[in-house]
C-alpha atoms as an extended CHARMM CRD file, in Angstrom:
* protein
*
       193  EXT
         1         1  ARG       CA             -0.0190000000        0.0030000000       -0.0020000000  PROA      1               0.0000000000
         2         2  ARG       CA              2.9210000000        2.4190000000        0.3610000000  PROA      2               0.0000000000
         3         3  PRO       CA              3.1560000000        3.5700000000       -3.2650000000  PROA      3               0.0000000000
         4         4  GLU       CA             -0.6520000000        3.9650000000       -3.5030000000  PROA      4               0.0000000000
         5         5  MET       CA             -0.8690000000        5.8440000000       -0.1750000000  PROA      5               0.0000000000
         6         6  ARG       CA              1.9800000000        8.1590000000       -1.0550000000  PROA      6               0.0000000000
         7         7  ARG       CA              0.4270000000        8.9260000000       -4.4650000000  PROA      7               0.0000000000
         8         8  ALA       CA             -2.8540000000        9.6870000000       -2.7280000000  PROA      8               0.0000000000
         9         9  LEU       CA             -1.0340000000       12.0720000000       -0.3930000000  PROA      9               0.0000000000
        10        10  GLY       CA              0.7710000000       13.6990000000       -3.3170000000  PROA      10              0.0000000000
        11        11  CYS       CA              4.1200000000       12.5070000000       -2.0200000000  PROA      11              0.0000000000
        12        12  ALA       CA              6.8280000000       11.2590000000       -4.3850000000  PROA      12              0.0000000000
        13        13  GLU       CA              8.8220000000        8.1630000000       -3.4420000000  PROA      13              0.0000000000
        14        14  ASP       CA             12.0430000000       10.1570000000       -3.1020000000  PROA      14              0.0000000000
        15        15  GLU       CA             10.4430000000       12.5670000000       -0.6370000000  PROA      15              0.0000000000
        16        16  VAL       CA             10.6350000000       12.0690000000        3.1460000000  PROA      16              0.0000000000
        17        17  LEU       CA              7.1740000000       12.0600000000        4.7160000000  PROA      17              0.0000000000
        18        18  ILE       CA              6.9060000000       12.9650000000        8.3980000000  PROA      18              0.0000000000
        19        19  GLY       CA              3.5380000000       12.0570000000        9.8860000000  PROA      19              0.0000000000
        20        20  PRO       CA              1.9430000000       12.5610000000       13.2760000000  PROA      20              0.0000000000
        21        21  VAL       CA             -1.5460000000       11.3090000000       14.0830000000  PROA      21              0.0000000000
        22        22  GLY       CA             -3.7470000000       12.6310000000       16.8350000000  PROA      22              0.0000000000
        23        23  ARG       CA             -6.5510000000       14.9050000000       17.8780000000  PROA      23              0.0000000000
        24        24  VAL       CA             -5.8450000000       18.4920000000       16.9560000000  PROA      24              0.0000000000
        25        25  GLU       CA             -6.1860000000       19.7900000000       20.4970000000  PROA      25              0.0000000000
        26        26  GLN       CA             -3.7660000000       21.2130000000       23.0960000000  PROA      26              0.0000000000
        27        27  GLN       CA             -2.2220000000       17.9050000000       24.2240000000  PROA      27              0.0000000000
        28        28  PRO       CA             -0.3890000000       16.9110000000       20.9550000000  PROA      28              0.0000000000
        29        29  ARG       CA              1.1680000000       20.3270000000       20.5980000000  PROA      29              0.0000000000
        30        30  PHE       CA              1.1440000000       20.2380000000       16.8480000000  PROA      30              0.0000000000
        31        31  GLU       CA              1.9380000000       23.9490000000       16.7840000000  PROA      31              0.0000000000
        32        32  LEU       CA              5.3260000000       23.1020000000       18.2630000000  PROA      32              0.0000000000
        33        33  LEU       CA              5.8460000000       20.3870000000       15.7010000000  PROA      33              0.0000000000
        34        34  LEU       CA              5.2250000000       23.0150000000       12.9730000000  PROA      34              0.0000000000
        35        35  GLU       CA              7.7980000000       25.2870000000       14.5960000000  PROA      35              0.0000000000
        36        36  ALA       CA             10.2880000000       22.4410000000       14.7720000000  PROA      36              0.0000000000
        37        37  VAL       CA              9.7470000000       21.2410000000       11.1570000000  PROA      37              0.0000000000
        38        38  ALA       CA              9.2950000000       24.6010000000        9.3590000000  PROA      38              0.0000000000
        39        39  PRO       CA             13.0320000000       25.4290000000        9.0710000000  PROA      39              0.0000000000
        40        40  LEU       CA             13.7340000000       21.8950000000        7.9150000000  PROA      40              0.0000000000
        41        41  LEU       CA             11.0430000000       22.1280000000        5.2490000000  PROA      41              0.0000000000
        42        42  ARG       CA             12.4950000000       25.3950000000        3.9790000000  PROA      42              0.0000000000
        43        43  ARG       CA             16.1040000000       23.9440000000        3.7580000000  PROA      43              0.0000000000
        44        44  ARG       CA             15.0840000000       20.5540000000        2.4760000000  PROA      44              0.0000000000
        45        45  PRO       CA             12.5110000000       20.6470000000       -0.3380000000  PROA      45              0.0000000000
        46        46  HSD       CA             12.2520000000       16.8300000000       -0.3380000000  PROA      46              0.0000000000
        47        47  LEU       CA             10.6720000000       16.8780000000        3.1410000000  PROA      47              0.0000000000
        48        48  ARG       CA              6.9190000000       16.7060000000        3.6880000000  PROA      48              0.0000000000
        49        49  LEU       CA              4.7160000000       16.8370000000        6.7610000000  PROA      49              0.0000000000
        50        50  ALA       CA              1.2420000000       15.3200000000        6.8420000000  PROA      50              0.0000000000
        51        51  ILE       CA             -0.7400000000       15.7380000000       10.0960000000  PROA      51              0.0000000000
        52        52  ALA       CA             -3.6590000000       13.3280000000       10.4100000000  PROA      52              0.0000000000
        53        53  GLY       CA             -6.3330000000       14.3790000000       12.8650000000  PROA      53              0.0000000000
        54        54  ASP       CA             -9.2160000000       16.7110000000       13.5080000000  PROA      54              0.0000000000
        55        55  GLY       CA            -10.2080000000       18.8770000000       16.4450000000  PROA      55              0.0000000000
        56        56  SER       CA            -11.0110000000       22.3200000000       17.7140000000  PROA      56              0.0000000000
        57        57  LEU       CA             -7.5470000000       23.6850000000       17.0570000000  PROA      57              0.0000000000
        58        58  LEU       CA             -7.4310000000       22.6600000000       13.2980000000  PROA      58              0.0000000000
        59        59  PRO       CA             -8.3890000000       26.1950000000       12.1140000000  PROA      59              0.0000000000
        60        60  SER       CA             -5.5770000000       27.7690000000       14.1690000000  PROA      60              0.0000000000
        61        61  LEU       CA             -3.0960000000       25.1040000000       13.0280000000  PROA      61              0.0000000000
        62        62  THR       CA             -4.1110000000       25.7480000000        9.3790000000  PROA      62              0.0000000000
        63        63  ALA       CA             -3.6030000000       29.4660000000        9.9040000000  PROA      63              0.0000000000
        64        64  GLN       CA             -0.1640000000       28.8350000000       11.4450000000  PROA      64              0.0000000000
        65        65  ALA       CA              0.9070000000       26.6290000000        8.5860000000  PROA      65              0.0000000000
        66        66  THR       CA             -0.3280000000       29.2920000000        6.0920000000  PROA      66              0.0000000000
        67        67  ALA       CA              1.4270000000       32.0860000000        7.9850000000  PROA      67              0.0000000000
        68        68  MET       CA              4.6620000000       30.0420000000        7.9570000000  PROA      68              0.0000000000
        69        69  ASN       CA              4.2540000000       29.6640000000        4.1410000000  PROA      69              0.0000000000
        70        70  LEU       CA              4.6720000000       25.9360000000        4.2660000000  PROA      70              0.0000000000
        71        71  GLY       CA              2.7090000000       25.3760000000        1.1080000000  PROA      71              0.0000000000
        72        72  ARG       CA              2.4830000000       21.9530000000       -0.3950000000  PROA      72              0.0000000000
        73        73  GLN       CA              5.1460000000       20.5920000000        2.0080000000  PROA      73              0.0000000000
        74        74  CYS       CA              2.5800000000       20.6270000000        4.8100000000  PROA      74              0.0000000000
        75        75  ALA       CA             -0.7740000000       18.8310000000        4.5740000000  PROA      75              0.0000000000
        76        76  LEU       CA             -3.3950000000       18.8570000000        7.2860000000  PROA      76              0.0000000000
        77        77  LEU       CA             -5.3200000000       15.6680000000        6.4470000000  PROA      77              0.0000000000
        78        78  GLY       CA             -8.1940000000       16.0300000000        8.9290000000  PROA      78              0.0000000000
        79        79  HSD       CA             -9.8870000000       13.0050000000       10.4110000000  PROA      79              0.0000000000
        80        80  ARG       CA             -8.7070000000        9.7010000000        8.8980000000  PROA      80              0.0000000000
        81        81  GLN       CA             -9.8440000000        6.1160000000        9.4070000000  PROA      81              0.0000000000
        82        82  ASP       CA             -6.9260000000        4.6120000000        7.4590000000  PROA      82              0.0000000000
        83        83  ILE       CA             -4.2050000000        5.1190000000       10.0550000000  PROA      83              0.0000000000
        84        84  ALA       CA             -2.5850000000        1.7120000000        9.3400000000  PROA      84              0.0000000000
        85        85  ASP       CA             -2.3060000000        2.6590000000        5.6860000000  PROA      85              0.0000000000
        86        86  LEU       CA             -0.8990000000        6.0890000000        6.5840000000  PROA      86              0.0000000000
        87        87  HSD       CA              1.8160000000        4.4220000000        8.6090000000  PROA      87              0.0000000000
        88        88  GLN       CA              2.8760000000        2.5940000000        5.4810000000  PROA      88              0.0000000000
        89        89  ALA       CA              3.3240000000        5.9410000000        3.7500000000  PROA      89              0.0000000000
        90        90  PHE       CA              5.1620000000        7.6400000000        6.6000000000  PROA      90              0.0000000000
        91        91  ASP       CA              8.9930000000        7.6030000000        6.7380000000  PROA      91              0.0000000000
        92        92  LEU       CA              8.9580000000        8.9790000000       10.2890000000  PROA      92              0.0000000000
        93        93  PHE       CA              6.2640000000        9.2100000000       12.9160000000  PROA      93              0.0000000000
        94        94  VAL       CA              6.5750000000       12.1740000000       15.3130000000  PROA      94              0.0000000000
        95        95  GLN       CA              4.6540000000       12.5500000000       18.5540000000  PROA      95              0.0000000000
        96        96  SER       CA              5.0790000000       16.0580000000       20.1070000000  PROA      96              0.0000000000
        97        97  SER       CA              2.6850000000       15.7360000000       23.0580000000  PROA      97              0.0000000000
        98        98  GLU       CA              3.0670000000       17.7620000000       26.2390000000  PROA      98              0.0000000000
        99        99  TYR       CA              1.4780000000       14.9110000000       28.2890000000  PROA      99              0.0000000000
       100       100  GLU       CA              0.3450000000       11.3300000000       27.7070000000  PROA      100             0.0000000000
       101       101  GLY       CA             -0.8490000000        8.3150000000       29.6460000000  PROA      101             0.0000000000
       102       102  THR       CA             -0.0180000000        5.2990000000       27.6070000000  PROA      102             0.0000000000
       103       103  PRO       CA              0.1970000000        6.7460000000       24.1060000000  PROA      103             0.0000000000
       104       104  ASN       CA             -1.6290000000        4.4810000000       21.6860000000  PROA      104             0.0000000000
       105       105  ALA       CA             -0.2540000000        6.4730000000       18.7280000000  PROA      105             0.0000000000
       106       106  VAL       CA              3.2840000000        5.5030000000       19.8230000000  PROA      106             0.0000000000
       107       107  LEU       CA              2.2640000000        1.8650000000       20.2270000000  PROA      107             0.0000000000
       108       108  GLU       CA              0.7100000000        1.8850000000       16.7420000000  PROA      108             0.0000000000
       109       109  ALA       CA              3.8840000000        3.4180000000       15.2120000000  PROA      109             0.0000000000
       110       110  MET       CA              6.0290000000        0.7690000000       16.9420000000  PROA      110             0.0000000000
       111       111  ALA       CA              3.7140000000       -2.0620000000       15.8540000000  PROA      111             0.0000000000
       112       112  MET       CA              3.6720000000       -0.7660000000       12.2440000000  PROA      112             0.0000000000
       113       113  GLU       CA              7.5420000000       -0.4680000000       12.2200000000  PROA      113             0.0000000000
       114       114  THR       CA              7.2790000000        3.2430000000       11.5390000000  PROA      114             0.0000000000
       115       115  PRO       CA             10.4510000000        5.0270000000       12.7920000000  PROA      115             0.0000000000
       116       116  LEU       CA              9.7280000000        7.1540000000       15.7980000000  PROA      116             0.0000000000
       117       117  VAL       CA             10.5950000000       10.5090000000       17.3710000000  PROA      117             0.0000000000
       118       118  ALA       CA              8.5480000000       11.3070000000       20.4520000000  PROA      118             0.0000000000
       119       119  THR       CA              8.4190000000       13.4790000000       23.5060000000  PROA      119             0.0000000000
       120       120  ASP       CA              9.4030000000       11.6420000000       26.6910000000  PROA      120             0.0000000000
       121       121  VAL       CA              6.1260000000       12.1730000000       28.5220000000  PROA      121             0.0000000000
       122       122  GLY       CA              3.8130000000        9.8780000000       30.4780000000  PROA      122             0.0000000000
       123       123  GLY       CA              4.3720000000        6.2470000000       29.5910000000  PROA      123             0.0000000000
       124       124  THR       CA              6.2270000000        6.9370000000       26.3140000000  PROA      124             0.0000000000
       125       125  GLY       CA              9.6500000000        6.3010000000       27.8580000000  PROA      125             0.0000000000
       126       126  GLU       CA              8.4100000000        3.0000000000       29.2600000000  PROA      126             0.0000000000
       127       127  LEU       CA              7.2780000000        1.8670000000       25.8330000000  PROA      127             0.0000000000
       128       128  ALA       CA             10.1210000000        3.0840000000       23.6110000000  PROA      128             0.0000000000
       129       129  PHE       CA             13.6370000000        3.4340000000       24.9830000000  PROA      129             0.0000000000
       130       130  ASP       CA             15.6010000000        6.3880000000       23.6740000000  PROA      130             0.0000000000
       131       131  GLY       CA             18.1040000000        5.4010000000       21.0220000000  PROA      131             0.0000000000
       132       132  VAL       CA             16.8500000000        1.7990000000       21.0110000000  PROA      132             0.0000000000
       133       133  HSD       CA             13.2620000000        1.9760000000       19.6870000000  PROA      133             0.0000000000
       134       134  GLY       CA             13.1570000000        5.6320000000       18.6830000000  PROA      134             0.0000000000
       135       135  LEU       CA             14.4970000000        9.0410000000       19.6680000000  PROA      135             0.0000000000
       136       136  LEU       CA             12.9090000000       10.7050000000       22.7680000000  PROA      136             0.0000000000
       137       137  VAL       CA             13.0420000000       14.4090000000       23.5580000000  PROA      137             0.0000000000
       138       138  PRO       CA             11.7780000000       16.6290000000       26.3960000000  PROA      138             0.0000000000
       139       139  SER       CA              8.2840000000       18.0290000000       26.0180000000  PROA      139             0.0000000000
       140       140  GLY       CA              8.0610000000       21.5980000000       24.7050000000  PROA      140             0.0000000000
       141       141  ASP       CA             11.6790000000       21.6820000000       23.5470000000  PROA      141             0.0000000000
       142       142  VAL       CA             11.3990000000       22.7730000000       19.8620000000  PROA      142             0.0000000000
       143       143  PRO       CA             15.1750000000       22.6900000000       19.1230000000  PROA      143             0.0000000000
       144       144  ALA       CA             15.5040000000       19.1950000000       20.6350000000  PROA      144             0.0000000000
       145       145  LEU       CA             12.5090000000       17.9940000000       18.5660000000  PROA      145             0.0000000000
       146       146  ARG       CA             13.9790000000       19.4960000000       15.4340000000  PROA      146             0.0000000000
       147       147  ASP       CA             17.4040000000       17.9270000000       16.1920000000  PROA      147             0.0000000000
       148       148  ALA       CA             15.8790000000       14.4600000000       16.6930000000  PROA      148             0.0000000000
       149       149  ILE       CA             13.9270000000       14.7160000000       13.4800000000  PROA      149             0.0000000000
       150       150  THR       CA             17.0820000000       15.7720000000       11.7000000000  PROA      150             0.0000000000
       151       151  ARG       CA             19.1120000000       12.9590000000       13.2510000000  PROA      151             0.0000000000
       152       152  ALA       CA             16.4340000000       10.4120000000       12.2610000000  PROA      152             0.0000000000
       153       153  ILE       CA             16.1330000000       11.4020000000        8.6280000000  PROA      153             0.0000000000
       154       154  ASP       CA             19.8540000000       11.9420000000        8.1650000000  PROA      154             0.0000000000
       155       155  ASP       CA             20.5880000000        8.3220000000        9.2770000000  PROA      155             0.0000000000
       156       156  PRO       CA             17.9600000000        6.1680000000        7.6220000000  PROA      156             0.0000000000
       157       157  ASP       CA             19.8280000000        2.8770000000        8.4790000000  PROA      157             0.0000000000
       158       158  ALA       CA             19.8390000000        3.7330000000       12.2250000000  PROA      158             0.0000000000
       159       159  MET       CA             16.2080000000        4.8850000000       11.9330000000  PROA      159             0.0000000000
       160       160  ARG       CA             15.2350000000        1.5150000000       10.3220000000  PROA      160             0.0000000000
       161       161  HSD       CA             17.0830000000       -0.4750000000       12.9650000000  PROA      161             0.0000000000
       162       162  ARG       CA             15.2940000000        1.3290000000       15.7410000000  PROA      162             0.0000000000
       163       163  ALA       CA             11.9280000000        0.7380000000       14.0030000000  PROA      163             0.0000000000
       164       164  ILE       CA             12.6200000000       -2.9980000000       13.7370000000  PROA      164             0.0000000000
       165       165  ALA       CA             13.6120000000       -3.0860000000       17.4610000000  PROA      165             0.0000000000
       166       166  ALA       CA             10.3780000000       -1.2890000000       18.3170000000  PROA      166             0.0000000000
       167       167  ARG       CA              8.2900000000       -3.8240000000       16.3870000000  PROA      167             0.0000000000
       168       168  ARG       CA             10.1580000000       -6.6610000000       18.1570000000  PROA      168             0.0000000000
       169       169  ARG       CA              9.4780000000       -4.9850000000       21.5140000000  PROA      169             0.0000000000
       170       170  ILE       CA              5.7510000000       -4.8520000000       20.6770000000  PROA      170             0.0000000000
       171       171  GLU       CA              5.7680000000       -8.5230000000       19.7430000000  PROA      171             0.0000000000
       172       172  GLU       CA              7.9200000000       -9.8220000000       22.5860000000  PROA      172             0.0000000000
       173       173  ASP       CA              7.2190000000       -7.5130000000       25.5300000000  PROA      173             0.0000000000
       174       174  LEU       CA              4.0900000000       -5.3590000000       24.9740000000  PROA      174             0.0000000000
       175       175  SER       CA              1.6580000000       -7.6580000000       23.1300000000  PROA      175             0.0000000000
       176       176  PHE       CA             -1.4990000000       -8.7580000000       24.8720000000  PROA      176             0.0000000000
       177       177  GLY       CA             -0.2040000000      -12.2910000000       24.9910000000  PROA      177             0.0000000000
       178       178  ALA       CA              3.1550000000      -11.2030000000       26.5750000000  PROA      178             0.0000000000
       179       179  ARG       CA              1.3850000000       -9.0770000000       29.1640000000  PROA      179             0.0000000000
       180       180  THR       CA             -1.0190000000      -11.9810000000       29.9770000000  PROA      180             0.0000000000
       181       181  ARG       CA              1.9520000000      -14.3360000000       30.4590000000  PROA      181             0.0000000000
       182       182  ARG       CA              3.5470000000      -11.8830000000       32.8610000000  PROA      182             0.0000000000
       183       183  LEU       CA              0.3270000000      -11.5330000000       34.8190000000  PROA      183             0.0000000000
       184       184  GLU       CA              0.0380000000      -15.3360000000       34.9680000000  PROA      184             0.0000000000
       185       185  ASP       CA              3.5570000000      -15.5590000000       36.3300000000  PROA      185             0.0000000000
       186       186  ILE       CA              2.6880000000      -13.0370000000       39.0530000000  PROA      186             0.0000000000
       187       187  TYR       CA             -0.3640000000      -15.0980000000       39.9810000000  PROA      187             0.0000000000
       188       188  ARG       CA              1.7670000000      -18.2800000000       40.1200000000  PROA      188             0.0000000000
       189       189  GLU       CA              4.2020000000      -16.5470000000       42.4280000000  PROA      189             0.0000000000
       190       190  LEU       CA              1.4140000000      -15.3340000000       44.6740000000  PROA      190             0.0000000000
       191       191  VAL       CA             -0.1150000000      -18.8270000000       44.8830000000  PROA      191             0.0000000000
       192       192  ARG       CA              3.2800000000      -20.3220000000       45.8840000000  PROA      192             0.0000000000
       193       193  ALA       CA              3.8320000000      -17.6750000000       48.5630000000  PROA      193             0.0000000000
């Protein structure tokens, strides 16, 4: 589905597509992501940003993208139901949240083997280890977010290795079956005590 999805998004195969997914509300801090990515888009015409999501802040995010003159390099996709297909089109998934619980969007990216840059908030650091499964940065730190995105796209081999490790972590440690086995082990220990 990758070629088909990228064509549908107007993204050529030789372009690098950065794609967050989430509600366009305060929590994901997409406005900070635009600040982080805008200078990269200006210097690197082969970069693209596609934000999938809808919410009350979509008009202000659209106005910000327009004011930053991001043009065709930034697409606000609105609500999408084809998130798994979008992950096949993305070269890098970026989560820029200021807070999270257990971020399902990060779990989805890891499961889909989409390379990851994320803010180290809530349970994110427990799911993906910095430098192993993705690159983690402090919340609200635009230069650190920009640097991590740059590091990721400038080293596609390392980015791909982290994505493979993230998928393996989902399969071996974070799957429902793995969590159930750990819970069963705890129960066995309690029964023996």
